[in-house]
C-alpha positions as CSV (number, residue, x, y, z in Angstrom):
1,M,314.5,74.0,97.6
2,A,311.8,71.5,98.3
3,T,308.5,72.9,99.5
4,Q,306.4,71.1,102.1
5,I,302.8,71.2,103.2
6,S,302.5,73.1,106.4
7,E,301.5,71.1,109.4
8,T,301.4,72.9,112.7
9,P,300.7,70.7,115.8
10,R,297.9,72.2,117.9
11,S,297.5,71.7,121.6
12,R,295.6,73.2,124.5
13,T,295.2,76.9,124.0
14,S,293.3,78.1,127.1
15,G,295.1,79.9,129.9
16,R,298.2,82.0,129.8
17,P,300.1,82.2,126.4
18,R,303.0,79.8,126.3
19,S,306.6,80.9,126.4
20,E,308.1,79.3,123.3
21,S,311.4,78.7,125.0
22,V,309.7,76.9,127.9
23,R,307.5,75.0,125.5
24,R,310.6,73.7,123.7
25,V,312.3,72.7,126.9
26,I,309.2,70.7,128.0
27,L,308.8,69.0,124.6
28,S,312.5,68.2,124.5
29,A,312.3,66.7,127.9
30,A,309.4,64.5,126.9
31,M,311.2,63.3,123.8
32,E,314.3,62.4,125.8
33,L,312.2,60.4,128.2
34,L,310.5,58.6,125.3
35,K,313.9,57.4,124.1
36,E,314.7,56.0,127.5
37,E,311.5,54.7,128.9
38,S,308.1,53.2,127.9
39,L,305.2,55.6,127.5
40,Q,303.4,53.9,130.4
41,A,306.4,54.6,132.7
42,I,306.6,58.3,131.9
43,T,304.8,60.7,134.2
44,I,304.0,64.4,134.2
45,E,306.3,64.6,137.3
46,A,309.2,63.0,135.4
47,I,308.7,65.4,132.4
48,A,308.6,68.4,134.8
49,R,311.7,67.3,136.7
50,K,313.7,66.7,133.5
51,A,312.5,70.1,132.0
52,G,313.1,72.0,135.3
53,V,309.6,73.3,135.5
54,S,306.6,72.7,137.8
55,K,303.8,70.3,137.1
56,A,301.5,73.3,137.2
57,T,303.3,74.9,134.2
58,I,302.8,71.7,132.2
59,Y,299.1,71.4,133.2
60,R,298.6,75.1,132.4
61,W,299.3,74.3,128.7
62,W,298.5,70.6,128.2
63,S,295.6,68.6,129.5
64,S,297.4,65.3,130.1
65,K,300.6,63.4,129.7
66,A,299.3,62.0,126.4
67,S,298.9,65.5,125.0
68,V,302.4,66.5,125.9
69,V,303.9,63.3,124.5
70,I,302.0,63.4,121.3
71,E,302.8,67.0,120.6
72,A,306.5,66.3,121.3
73,F,306.4,63.3,119.1
74,M,304.6,65.0,116.2
75,E,307.0,67.9,116.1
76,H,310.0,65.5,116.0
77,H,308.2,63.3,113.4
78,I,307.1,66.0,110.9
79,I,310.6,67.4,110.2
80,R,311.8,63.9,109.5
81,T,309.0,62.7,107.2
82,P,308.3,65.6,104.8
83,M,306.0,65.5,101.8
84,R,307.6,67.3,98.9
85,H,305.7,69.4,96.4
86,D,308.4,69.8,93.8
87,L,308.1,66.1,92.6
88,H,305.6,64.0,90.7
89,P,302.9,63.3,93.3
90,V,303.6,59.5,93.1
91,T,307.3,60.0,93.6
92,A,306.5,62.4,96.5
93,I,304.3,59.7,98.1
94,V,307.0,57.0,97.7
95,Q,309.6,59.2,99.3
96,H,307.3,60.2,102.1
97,W,306.3,56.6,102.8
98,R,310.0,55.5,102.8
99,S,311.0,58.3,105.2
100,L,308.1,57.3,107.5
101,A,309.0,53.6,107.3
102,E,312.6,54.3,108.1
103,H,311.5,56.5,111.0
104,Y,309.2,53.8,112.3
105,S,311.9,51.1,112.0
106,G,313.7,52.8,115.0
107,W,312.6,53.9,118.4
108,P,309.9,56.2,117.1
109,G,308.0,53.1,115.8
110,R,308.1,51.7,119.4
111,V,306.5,55.0,120.6
112,V,303.7,54.8,118.1
113,A,303.0,51.2,119.0
114,Q,302.9,52.1,122.7
115,I,300.5,55.0,122.0
116,L,298.2,52.8,120.1
117,A,298.4,50.1,122.7
118,E,297.7,52.4,125.6
119,G,294.8,53.9,123.6
120,Q,293.0,50.6,123.7
121,S,292.4,51.1,127.5
122,D,292.5,54.9,127.6
123,P,290.2,56.6,125.1
124,D,291.8,60.0,125.8
125,V,295.1,58.8,124.5
126,L,293.6,57.5,121.3
127,R,291.6,60.7,120.9
128,E,294.7,62.9,121.3
129,F,296.6,60.7,118.8
130,R,293.7,60.9,116.2
131,Q,293.2,64.7,116.6
132,H,296.8,65.9,116.7
133,F,298.7,63.2,114.7
134,Y,296.6,60.8,112.6
135,H,294.1,63.2,111.1
136,N,296.8,65.8,110.2
137,R,299.0,63.2,108.5
138,R,296.0,61.6,106.8
139,A,294.9,64.9,105.3
140,L,298.5,65.5,104.1
141,V,298.6,62.2,102.2
142,A,295.0,62.5,100.9
143,E,295.9,65.8,99.2
144,V,298.8,64.4,97.3
145,F,297.0,61.1,96.4
146,E,294.3,63.3,94.9
147,Q,296.9,65.0,92.7
148,A,298.2,61.5,91.7
149,R,294.7,60.1,90.8
150,P,295.0,60.8,87.0
151,V,297.8,58.3,86.7
152,L,296.4,55.6,88.9
153,K,294.5,52.8,87.2
154,L,291.4,53.0,89.4
155,D,287.7,52.4,88.9
156,E,286.0,55.8,88.8
157,H,284.1,55.0,92.0
158,A,287.2,53.8,93.9
159,D,287.5,55.4,97.4
160,L,290.9,57.1,97.3
161,D,291.0,57.2,101.1
162,E,290.7,53.5,101.3
163,I,293.3,53.1,98.5
164,S,295.8,55.3,100.3
165,G,295.2,53.4,103.5
166,M,296.3,50.2,101.8
167,L,299.8,51.7,101.4
168,Y,300.2,52.8,105.0
169,A,298.3,50.1,106.9
170,P,301.1,47.5,106.7
171,L,303.4,49.8,108.6
172,Y,301.0,50.0,111.5
173,M,300.3,46.3,111.4
174,K,304.0,45.6,111.7
175,L,304.3,48.1,114.6
176,M,301.4,46.5,116.5
177,W,302.5,42.9,115.9
178,G,306.2,43.6,116.1
179,Y,306.8,41.0,113.4
180,P,307.8,40.8,110.7
181,P,310.0,43.9,111.2
182,I,310.1,47.0,109.0
183,S,313.2,45.9,107.1
184,A,315.3,47.7,104.5
185,A,314.1,45.3,101.9
186,F,310.4,46.0,102.7
187,I,311.1,49.8,102.7
188,K,312.6,49.5,99.3
189,S,310.2,47.2,97.6
190,F,306.7,47.7,99.0
191,P,305.8,51.1,97.7
192,I,307.1,50.2,94.2
193,T,305.0,47.0,94.2
194,Y,302.0,49.0,95.4
195,F,302.1,51.6,92.7
196,R,302.9,49.1,90.0
197,T,299.8,47.2,91.0
198,L,297.9,50.5,90.4
199,G,299.3,50.7,86.9
200,V,302.1,53.2,87.5
201,D,305.6,52.4,86.1
202,L,308.3,53.3,88.5
203,D,312.1,52.8,88.8
204,E,313.5,51.6,92.1
205,D,314.0,55.1,93.3
206,G,310.3,55.8,92.9
207,N,310.6,58.0,89.8
208,V,307.7,57.7,87.4
209,T,309.0,56.2,84.1
210,D,305.9,56.0,81.9
211,G,306.0,59.7,80.9
212,K,302.9,60.7,82.8
């Protein structure tokens, strides 16, 4: 069975310990609203109403609408975009990237674009996104890229963080611009082209074929 790097979303911890069942209901309500409405249109009142809890219950455990939404999105996101440890690290990255791209090609991509857009005028939203989503995922990718470094044809002084960013940045550019879309052809070809540019021979499924 595939093993995965553990990623546990963290949220506000002050106050009364959270009931896991109530927490799940609230996060599920937030996710349902995200599928139906824009981030800007969602309110704490709407989340509370859909979850059948009071606003006070939500504010006891989360500091803002953004913190609820981002925690809900992250839990939904993580289980659908795993990073495997039983594969060659390059193959693991390709599979992770493809699962992320496929995820972002649907409504979750719209949610990320809205979070990033709202963050331009609300620093709290961007801070929540960086702390609870971006930094966790970046650390996950950085660890596996470090394992892949020996097979990458890189200058010894190359910044691996910048190199890995070149793989993921086009996804976020497409989300923010909305064009060109994250197409099936792009999902299939881009990570293969990227790693071949770095000197790694791959087949179309992302398996390393140069024996390294």
